[in-house]
LOPAZA-753121 format. One record per residue: x, y, z of N, C-alpha, C in turn. Coordinates in nm, 4 decimals, padded with zeros to 6 digits. Layout:
residues N
+----------+----------+----------+----------+----------+----------+----------+----------+----------+
:       nu :       nv :       nw :      cau :      cav :      caw :       cu :       cv :       cw :
+----------+----------+----------+----------+----------+----------+----------+----------+----------+
:        X :        Y :        Z :        X :        Y :        Z :        X :        Y :        Z :
...
+----------+----------+----------+----------+----------+----------+----------+----------+----------+
This chain:
residues 133
+----------+----------+----------+----------+----------+----------+----------+----------+----------+
:       nu :       nv :       nw :      cau :      cav :      caw :       cu :       cv :       cw :
+----------+----------+----------+----------+----------+----------+----------+----------+----------+
:  00.2320 : -02.0926 : -01.5211 :  00.2014 : -02.1181 : -01.3814 :  00.2049 : -01.9854 : -01.3050 :
:  00.1093 : -01.9677 : -01.2186 :  00.1047 : -01.8477 : -01.1368 :  00.1410 : -01.8843 : -00.9933 :
:  00.1925 : -01.7877 : -00.9223 :  00.2354 : -01.8082 : -00.7849 :  00.1263 : -01.7580 : -00.6908 :
:  00.0872 : -01.8422 : -00.5960 : -00.0149 : -01.8081 : -00.4969 :  00.0553 : -01.7632 : -00.3696 :
: -00.0009 : -01.6601 : -00.3051 :  00.0531 : -01.6086 : -00.1795 : -00.0463 : -01.6336 : -00.0668 :
:  00.0075 : -01.6753 :  00.0468 : -00.0709 : -01.7158 :  00.1628 : -00.0424 : -01.6235 :  00.2799 :
: -00.1396 : -01.6143 :  00.3708 : -00.1227 : -01.5366 :  00.4922 : -00.0684 : -01.6220 :  00.6054 :
: -00.0552 : -01.5609 :  00.7189 :  00.0021 : -01.6253 :  00.8374 : -00.0693 : -01.7538 :  00.8770 :
: -00.2000 : -01.7654 :  00.8460 : -00.2778 : -01.8847 :  00.8818 : -00.2716 : -01.9931 :  00.7753 :
: -00.2079 : -01.9639 :  00.6600 : -00.2027 : -02.0599 :  00.5506 : -00.3157 : -02.0430 :  00.4502 :
: -00.4013 : -01.9426 :  00.4726 : -00.5129 : -01.9171 :  00.3810 : -00.4622 : -01.8447 :  00.2567 :
: -00.5007 : -01.8921 :  00.1376 : -00.4618 : -01.8230 :  00.0148 : -00.5218 : -01.6826 :  00.0114 :
: -00.4393 : -01.5836 : -00.0215 : -00.4817 : -01.4440 : -00.0204 : -00.4825 : -01.3847 : -00.1602 :
: -00.3793 : -01.4121 : -00.2372 : -00.3656 : -01.3489 : -00.3690 : -00.2788 : -01.4361 : -00.4586 :
: -00.2765 : -01.4011 : -00.5844 : -00.1879 : -01.4675 : -00.6797 : -00.1294 : -01.3611 : -00.7714 :
: -00.0154 : -01.3936 : -00.8314 :  00.0490 : -01.2994 : -00.9220 :  00.0463 : -01.3589 : -01.0624 :
:  00.0064 : -01.2754 : -01.1570 : -00.0026 : -01.3193 : -01.2947 :  00.1228 : -01.2891 : -01.3744 :
:  00.1233 : -01.3335 : -01.4986 :  00.2353 : -01.3093 : -01.5894 :  00.2545 : -01.1603 : -01.6151 :
:  00.1482 : -01.0804 : -01.5908 :  00.1560 : -00.9347 : -01.6101 :  00.2195 : -00.8630 : -01.4913 :
:  00.2692 : -00.9406 : -01.3929 :  00.3355 : -00.8879 : -01.2725 :  00.2389 : -00.8117 : -01.1818 :
:  00.1113 : -00.8436 : -01.1923 :  00.0098 : -00.7848 : -01.1045 : -00.0386 : -00.8897 : -01.0058 :
: -00.0649 : -00.8450 : -00.8840 : -00.1227 : -00.9308 : -00.7817 : -00.2744 : -00.9166 : -00.7905 :
: -00.3443 : -01.0290 : -00.7814 : -00.4899 : -01.0308 : -00.7870 : -00.5437 : -01.1037 : -00.6646 :
: -00.6554 : -01.0543 : -00.6117 : -00.7282 : -01.1286 : -00.5097 : -00.8066 : -01.2369 : -00.5832 :
: -00.8561 : -01.3363 : -00.5122 : -00.9233 : -01.4473 : -00.5777 : -01.0593 : -01.4095 : -00.6366 :
: -01.1119 : -01.2927 : -00.6008 : -01.2368 : -01.2466 : -00.6634 : -01.2089 : -01.1697 : -00.7928 :
: -01.0816 : -01.1659 : -00.8367 : -01.0443 : -01.0995 : -00.9610 : -00.9996 : -00.9557 : -00.9449 :
: -01.0042 : -00.9019 : -00.8244 : -00.9648 : -00.7630 : -00.8008 : -00.8138 : -00.7460 : -00.8156 :
: -00.7683 : -00.6555 : -00.9052 : -00.6257 : -00.6265 : -00.9114 : -00.5859 : -00.5513 : -00.7846 :
: -00.4824 : -00.5994 : -00.7160 : -00.4486 : -00.5436 : -00.5852 : -00.3204 : -00.4620 : -00.5840 :
: -00.2224 : -00.4967 : -00.6660 : -00.0929 : -00.4286 : -00.6640 : -00.0131 : -00.4715 : -00.7858 :
:  00.0991 : -00.4074 : -00.8041 :  00.1880 : -00.4467 : -00.9137 :  00.3312 : -00.4566 : -00.8634 :
:  00.4071 : -00.5393 : -00.9321 :  00.5447 : -00.5696 : -00.8942 :  00.6392 : -00.5042 : -00.9933 :
:  00.7260 : -00.4171 : -00.9430 :  00.8276 : -00.3544 : -01.0272 :  00.9402 : -00.4548 : -01.0515 :
:  01.0172 : -00.4331 : -01.1547 :  01.1297 : -00.5233 : -01.1863 :  01.2305 : -00.5302 : -01.0709 :
:  01.2363 : -00.4260 : -00.9897 :  01.3282 : -00.4227 : -00.8756 :  01.2809 : -00.5087 : -00.7587 :
:  01.1577 : -00.5614 : -00.7684 :  01.1014 : -00.6401 : -00.6595 :  01.0130 : -00.5594 : -00.5669 :
:  01.0033 : -00.4285 : -00.5890 :  00.9195 : -00.3414 : -00.5068 :  00.7732 : -00.3618 : -00.5457 :
:  00.6861 : -00.3609 : -00.4462 :  00.5428 : -00.3788 : -00.4684 :  00.4721 : -00.2469 : -00.4382 :
:  00.3880 : -00.2045 : -00.5327 :  00.3122 : -00.0801 : -00.5188 :  00.1637 : -00.1063 : -00.5398 :
:  00.0804 : -00.0332 : -00.4671 : -00.0632 : -00.0312 : -00.4945 : -00.0821 :  00.0516 : -00.6219 :
: -00.1955 :  00.0383 : -00.6855 : -00.2191 :  00.1132 : -00.8092 : -00.2292 :  00.2634 : -00.7852 :
: -00.2565 :  00.3045 : -00.6603 : -00.2585 :  00.4483 : -00.6303 : -00.1177 :  00.5023 : -00.6040 :
: -00.0163 :  00.4165 : -00.6188 :  00.1222 :  00.4582 : -00.6050 :  00.1850 :  00.4297 : -00.4702 :
:  00.1047 :  00.3918 : -00.3697 :  00.1597 :  00.3653 : -00.2362 :  00.2609 :  00.2513 : -00.2399 :
:  00.3704 :  00.2714 : -00.1693 :  00.4706 :  00.1661 : -00.1515 :  00.4161 :  00.0688 : -00.0480 :
:  00.4118 : -00.0610 : -00.0836 :  00.3590 : -00.1610 :  00.0079 :  00.4670 : -00.2472 :  00.0714 :
:  00.5770 : -00.2669 :  00.0012 :  00.6825 : -00.3537 :  00.0501 :  00.7597 : -00.4099 : -00.0673 :
:  00.8142 : -00.5309 : -00.0506 :  00.8912 : -00.5900 : -00.1593 :  00.8781 : -00.7413 : -00.1579 :
:  00.9043 : -00.7985 : -00.2741 :  00.9046 : -00.9432 : -00.2926 :  01.0491 : -00.9902 : -00.2925 :
:  01.0776 : -01.0862 : -00.2074 :  01.2125 : -01.1427 : -00.2021 :  01.2043 : -01.2862 : -00.1555 :
:  01.2705 : -01.3742 : -00.2289 :  01.2776 : -01.5164 : -00.1948 :  01.1400 : -01.5769 : -00.1692 :
:  01.0431 : -01.5408 : -00.2534 :  00.9113 : -01.6030 : -00.2465 :  00.8182 : -01.5467 : -00.1408 :
:  00.8550 : -01.4378 : -00.0761 :  00.7686 : -01.3795 :  00.0269 :  00.7540 : -01.2294 :  00.0032 :
:  00.6412 : -01.1765 :  00.0480 :  00.6175 : -01.0322 :  00.0456 :  00.6472 : -00.9780 :  00.1837 :
:  00.7317 : -00.8757 :  00.1885 :  00.7765 : -00.8155 :  00.3137 :  00.7181 : -00.6772 :  00.3259 :
:  00.6695 : -00.6420 :  00.4438 :  00.6119 : -00.5089 :  00.4641 :  00.7239 : -00.4060 :  00.4808 :
:  00.6912 : -00.2762 :  00.4859 :  00.7958 : -00.1731 :  00.4963 :  00.8843 : -00.1851 :  00.6199 :
:  00.8371 : -00.2553 :  00.7237 :  00.9167 : -00.2730 :  00.8449 :  01.0045 : -00.3983 :  00.8389 :
:  00.9976 : -00.4739 :  00.7270 :  01.0794 : -00.5935 :  00.7128 :  01.0183 : -00.7193 :  00.7707 :
:  00.8864 : -00.7162 :  00.7943 :  00.8172 : -00.8334 :  00.8479 :  00.7443 : -00.9052 :  00.7345 :
:  00.7315 : -01.0359 :  00.7442 :  00.6672 : -01.1161 :  00.6407 :  00.5160 : -01.0941 :  00.6439 :
:  00.4610 : -01.0498 :  00.5306 :  00.3167 : -01.0279 :  00.5215 :  00.2485 : -01.1458 :  00.4526 :
:  00.3054 : -01.1931 :  00.3431 :  00.2501 : -01.3046 :  00.2674 :  00.3653 : -01.3893 :  00.2165 :
:  00.3390 : -01.5168 :  00.1913 :  00.4446 : -01.6042 :  00.1421 :  00.3890 : -01.6979 :  00.0359 :
:  00.4769 : -01.7458 : -00.0484 :  00.4396 : -01.8443 : -00.1499 :  00.4979 : -01.9793 : -00.1101 :
:  00.4627 : -02.0813 : -00.1856 :  00.5192 : -02.2140 : -00.1573 :  00.6695 : -02.2168 : -00.1859 :
:  00.7199 : -02.1158 : -00.2596 :  00.8630 : -02.1074 : -00.2897 :  00.9430 : -02.0371 : -00.1798 :
:  00.8754 : -01.9839 : -00.0787 :  00.9434 : -01.9090 :  00.0277 :  01.0198 : -02.0034 :  00.1199 :
:  01.1308 : -01.9521 :  00.1696 :  01.2056 : -02.0283 :  00.2689 :  01.2514 : -01.9338 :  00.3792 :
:  01.2976 : -01.9896 :  00.4868 :  01.3416 : -01.9072 :  00.5991 :  01.2270 : -01.8751 :  00.6931 :
:  01.2555 : -01.7863 :  00.7888 :  01.1542 : -01.7534 :  00.8891 :  01.0663 : -01.6399 :  00.8386 :
:  00.9494 : -01.6222 :  00.8963 :  00.8942 : -01.6969 :  01.0097 :  00.8460 : -01.8361 :  00.9692 :
:  00.8136 : -01.9167 :  01.0693 :  00.7641 : -02.0520 :  01.0463 :  00.6349 : -02.0454 :  00.9653 :
:  00.6253 : -02.1256 :  00.8581 :  00.5079 : -02.1244 :  00.7712 :  00.4075 : -02.2300 :  00.8173 :
:  00.2786 : -02.1967 :  00.8120 :  00.1752 : -02.2933 :  00.8494 :  00.1453 : -02.3887 :  00.7330 :
:  00.0638 : -02.4888 :  00.7589 :  00.0148 : -02.5764 :  00.6522 : -00.0705 : -02.4914 :  00.5581 :
: -00.0639 : -02.5205 :  00.4298 : -00.1381 : -02.4425 :  00.3304 : -00.2805 : -02.4944 :  00.3165 :
: -00.3749 : -02.4030 :  00.3186 : -00.5151 : -02.4370 :  00.2981 : -00.5421 : -02.4442 :  00.1481 :
: -00.6492 : -02.5133 :  00.1070 : -00.6795 : -02.5261 : -00.0361 : -00.6985 : -02.3904 : -00.1032 :
: -00.6558 : -02.3838 : -00.2275 : -00.6675 : -02.2610 : -00.3056 : -00.8062 : -02.2548 : -00.3690 :
: -00.8784 : -02.1438 : -00.3510 : -01.0112 : -02.1322 : -00.4122 : -00.9999 : -02.1105 : -00.5632 :
: -01.1113 : -02.1293 : -00.6308 : -01.1157 : -02.1008 : -00.7744 : -01.0938 : -01.9513 : -00.7943 :
: -01.0282 : -01.9176 : -00.9017 : -01.0040 : -01.7764 : -00.9331 : -01.1148 : -01.7246 : -01.0219 :
: -01.1563 : -01.6028 : -00.9953 : -01.2486 : -01.5338 : -01.0834 : -01.1649 : -01.4640 : -01.1890 :
: -01.2187 : -01.4481 : -01.3080 : -01.1481 : -01.3795 : -01.4167 : -01.0984 : -01.2438 : -01.3662 :
: -00.9715 : -01.2119 : -01.3896 : -00.9186 : -01.0831 : -01.3424 : -00.9948 : -00.9652 : -01.4024 :
: -01.0207 : -00.8671 : -01.3186 : -01.0848 : -00.7440 : -01.3640 : -00.9814 : -00.6554 : -01.4317 :
: -01.0316 : -00.5524 : -01.4962 : -00.9443 : -00.4584 : -01.5659 : -00.8486 : -00.3940 : -01.4656 :
: -00.7232 : -00.3840 : -01.5045 : -00.6212 : -00.3230 : -01.4194 : -00.6383 : -00.1713 : -01.4222 :
: -00.6458 : -00.1079 : -01.3067 : -00.6576 :  00.0387 : -01.3051 : -00.5286 :  00.1052 : -01.3523 :
: -00.5393 :  00.2304 : -01.3901 : -00.4197 :  00.3061 : -01.4266 : -00.3283 :  00.3169 : -01.3058 :
: -00.2009 :  00.3036 : -01.3290 : -00.1031 :  00.3168 : -01.2216 : -00.0722 :  00.4646 : -01.1991 :
: -00.0745 :  00.5028 : -01.0736 : -00.0322 :  00.6374 : -01.0369 :  00.1186 :  00.6362 : -01.0156 :
:  00.1782 :  00.7525 : -01.0115 :  00.3230 :  00.7617 : -00.9906 :  00.3598 :  00.6871 : -00.8624 :
:  00.4570 :  00.5956 : -00.8711 :  00.4925 :  00.5180 : -00.7522 :  00.5676 :  00.6007 : -00.6486 :
:  00.5307 :  00.5772 : -00.5244 :  00.5991 :  00.6397 : -00.4115 :  00.7414 :  00.5839 : -00.4053 :
:  00.8347 :  00.6682 : -00.3782 :  00.9740 :  00.6232 : -00.3688 :  00.9891 :  00.5337 : -00.2464 :
:  01.0396 :  00.4129 : -00.2658 :  01.0539 :  00.3241 : -00.1500 :  01.1671 :  00.3698 : -00.0584 :
:  01.1479 :  00.3529 :  00.0714 :  01.2559 :  00.3850 :  00.1649 :  01.3641 :  00.2779 :  00.1554 :
:  01.4713 :  00.2985 :  00.2241 :  01.5757 :  00.1970 :  00.2316 :  01.5153 :  00.0735 :  00.2968 :
:  01.5413 : -00.0406 :  00.2386 :  01.4855 : -00.1640 :  00.2944 :  01.5498 : -00.1966 :  00.4285 :
:  01.4646 : -00.2255 :  00.5261 :  01.5203 : -00.2694 :  00.6543 :  01.5637 : -00.4153 :  00.6440 :
:  01.6334 : -00.4588 :  00.7420 :  01.6698 : -00.5999 :  00.7488 :  01.5419 : -00.6809 :  00.7697 :
:  01.5306 : -00.7942 :  00.7020 :  01.4122 : -00.8790 :  00.7200 :  01.4139 : -00.9399 :  00.8598 :
:  01.2988 : -00.9411 :  00.9220 :  01.2903 : -01.0009 :  01.0553 :  01.2240 : -01.1376 :  01.0447 :
:  01.2246 : -01.2106 :  01.1494 :  01.1583 : -01.3407 :  01.1543 :  01.0164 : -01.3300 :  01.2045 :
:  00.9602 : -01.2097 :  01.2009 :  00.8265 : -01.1856 :  01.2543 :  00.7226 : -01.1746 :  01.1428 :
:  00.5989 : -01.2002 :  01.1791 :  00.4883 : -01.1772 :  01.0877 :  00.4487 : -01.0301 :  01.0943 :
:  00.4036 : -00.9779 :  00.9830 :  00.3539 : -00.8411 :  00.9765 :  00.2242 : -00.8311 :  01.0562 :
:  00.1831 : -00.7097 :  01.0877 :  00.0557 : -00.6888 :  01.1567 : -00.0613 : -00.7310 :  01.0689 :
: -00.0458 : -00.7176 :  00.9369 : -00.1521 : -00.7517 :  00.8417 : -00.1001 : -00.8606 :  00.7492 :
: -00.1640 : -00.9784 :  00.7551 : -00.1202 : -01.0915 :  00.6732 : -00.2370 : -01.1468 :  00.5924 :
: -00.3161 : -01.0569 :  00.5373 : -00.4289 : -01.0971 :  00.4539 : -00.4464 : -00.9937 :  00.3434 :
: -00.5659 : -00.9816 :  00.2871 : -00.5910 : -00.8864 :  00.1804 : -00.5591 : -00.7434 :  00.2208 :
: -00.5618 : -00.7151 :  00.3481 : -00.5313 : -00.5829 :  00.3990 : -00.3888 : -00.5372 :  00.3703 :
: -00.2994 : -00.6299 :  00.3383 : -00.1635 : -00.5904 :  00.2993 : -00.1697 : -00.4988 :  00.1777 :
: -00.2599 : -00.5284 :  00.0865 : -00.2721 : -00.4503 : -00.0367 : -00.3544 : -00.3242 : -00.0170 :
: -00.4583 : -00.3345 :  00.0631 : -00.5448 : -00.2193 :  00.0874 : -00.6195 : -00.2422 :  00.2176 :
: -00.5937 : -00.1638 :  00.3201 : -00.6585 : -00.1855 :  00.4494 : -00.8108 : -00.1895 :  00.4421 :
: -00.8705 : -00.1232 :  00.3444 : -01.0169 : -00.1220 :  00.3342 : -01.0715 : -00.2515 :  00.2766 :
: -00.9880 : -00.3298 :  00.2110 : -01.0328 : -00.4529 :  00.1470 : -01.0451 : -00.5671 :  00.2464 :
: -00.9568 : -00.5736 :  00.3428 : -00.9411 : -00.6905 :  00.4283 : -01.0703 : -00.7441 :  00.4878 :
: -01.1420 : -00.6675 :  00.5641 : -01.2585 : -00.7205 :  00.6343 : -01.3698 : -00.7572 :  00.5385 :
: -01.3892 : -00.6842 :  00.4296 : -01.4947 : -00.7160 :  00.3332 : -01.4653 : -00.8477 :  00.2610 :
: -01.3431 : -00.8678 :  00.2181 : -01.3098 : -00.9881 :  00.1446 : -01.3177 : -01.1093 :  00.2366 :
: -01.2659 : -01.0969 :  00.3571 : -01.2687 : -01.2090 :  00.4502 : -01.4133 : -01.2485 :  00.4804 :
: -01.5024 : -01.1506 :  00.4953 : -01.6428 : -01.1798 :  00.5224 : -01.7063 : -01.2568 :  00.4070 :
: -01.6616 : -01.2320 :  00.2832 : -01.7194 : -01.2964 :  00.1661 : -01.6644 : -01.4363 :  00.1432 :
: -01.5558 : -01.4736 :  00.2081 : -01.4961 : -01.6047 :  00.1884 : -01.5890 : -01.7106 :  00.2473 :
: -01.6207 : -01.8162 :  00.1712 : -01.7040 : -01.9243 :  00.2257 : -01.6370 : -01.9903 :  00.3452 :
: -01.7145 : -02.0240 :  00.4428 : -01.6629 : -02.0930 :  00.5588 : -01.5901 : -02.0056 :  00.6580 :
: -01.5989 : -01.8741 :  00.6432 : -01.5308 : -01.7844 :  00.7377 : -01.6329 : -01.7084 :  00.8171 :
+----------+----------+----------+----------+----------+----------+----------+----------+----------+
C-alpha cells in the first residue's frame, strides 16, 4: 500500500512508494525521504520533513498531509485520487543539504500546498494539466 498526500484543498498531490520516493501522479519523481524523516529534492535541496503523516515545510507549516495525519491544521474533505502513471526513472541524488534545526510545528498551512512544495517550477504546469482544473 502506498500513502497519498493531499494539499490544503484536499486535492491529491503526490504519493510515496516503497522506495521512499515521492511521485507526482504523472509519474514524475519529486523527492526522497531519508530514514530520519527529512525530505530532499533530488538536487539536494532540503524541503522539510515527514512527521505523523504530514509533510512540514522548513518554517514548520503543514504543506501536504496523508489520511494518516492528525492534529492541526484542519483537514479538508479528500478529493478522489487520480490514476497513477508508471513512475519514471529516479534521477541521481545530489548531496543533500544539511537540514536546519526543526522549528516547532504550527497549526498553519504552508504558502505552497501543491506540487510546488517539491519544485516551484512544477506547480503551475502540473495544475494546468489536471483534468477539470
